C-alpha positions in Angstrom: -43.8 15.5 14.2 -42.6 12.7 12.1 -41.3 14.2 9.4 -41.5 11.7 6.1 -40.4 12.7 2.5 -43.2 11.6 0.1 -42.2 8.3 -2.1 -41.2 10.2 -5.1 -38.6 12.5 -3.1 -35.0 10.6 -3.2 -32.4 12.1 -0.6 -28.4 11.9 -0.9 -26.0 12.9 1.9 -23.2 14.5 0.0 -20.0 16.6 1.9 -22.1 19.8 1.5 -25.0 18.6 3.1 -28.0 16.7 1.5 -29.9 16.8 -2.1 -33.4 16.4 -2.0 -34.6 15.1 -5.5 -38.6 15.4 -6.7 -38.7 12.7 -9.3 -42.3 14.2 -10.4 -41.0 17.1 -11.5 -37.1 16.9 -11.6 -36.5 19.5 -9.3 -33.4 19.2 -6.9 -33.3 20.9 -3.7 -29.5 21.5 -2.0 -29.6 21.4 1.9 -26.6 23.0 3.5 -25.2 21.5 7.2 -27.8 23.4 9.0 -30.7 22.3 6.6 -29.5 18.9 6.4 -29.2 18.4 10.6 -33.1 19.9 10.5 -34.3 16.8 8.1 -31.9 14.2 9.5 -33.4 15.1 13.2 -36.8 15.8 12.1 -36.4 11.7 10.0 -35.0 10.7 13.1 -38.1 10.7 14.7 -37.4 14.1 16.8 -39.7 17.0 16.7 -39.0 20.3 15.8 -38.1 21.6 19.2 -35.5 18.8 18.9 -34.3 20.1 15.5 -33.7 23.5 16.9 -32.0 22.1 20.0 -29.5 20.2 17.5 -29.2 23.7 15.6 -28.3 25.4 19.1 -25.9 22.5 19.7 -24.2 22.3 16.8 -23.8 25.8 15.1 -23.2 29.0 16.6 -26.8 30.4 16.4 -29.2 31.6 19.2 -32.6 29.7 19.9 -34.8 32.4 18.6 -32.7 32.2 15.4 -32.9 28.7 15.4 -36.7 28.1 15.7 -36.9 30.7 12.8 -35.3 28.8 10.3 -36.6 25.4 11.2 -40.5 26.6 10.9 -39.3 28.2 7.8 -37.6 24.8 6.3 -40.3 22.7 7.4 -43.0 25.2 5.9 -41.0 25.5 2.3 -40.8 21.5 2.2 -44.7 21.5 2.8 -45.4 24.3 0.1 -43.1 22.1 -2.0 -45.2 18.9 -1.7 -42.1 17.4 -0.6 -43.0 16.2 3.0 -46.3 14.7 4.1 
């Protein structure tokens, strides 16, 4: 699955992760380094399985937990209308 932010969503990398701004509503989302890695992997053309693998490789997290986290984050971004 390729993740794309809607055109009204601005992103900025910070030293703490990634910030998303929904310019329609003015709401900000702050992603920690884990969430930023997931989003970056998906934006770079990786699928959810690749994001899980990236989390397991970079952070001390087991595969089941990584799968839950990726699924939850992608679901939250979709529910907020930030991605397509």
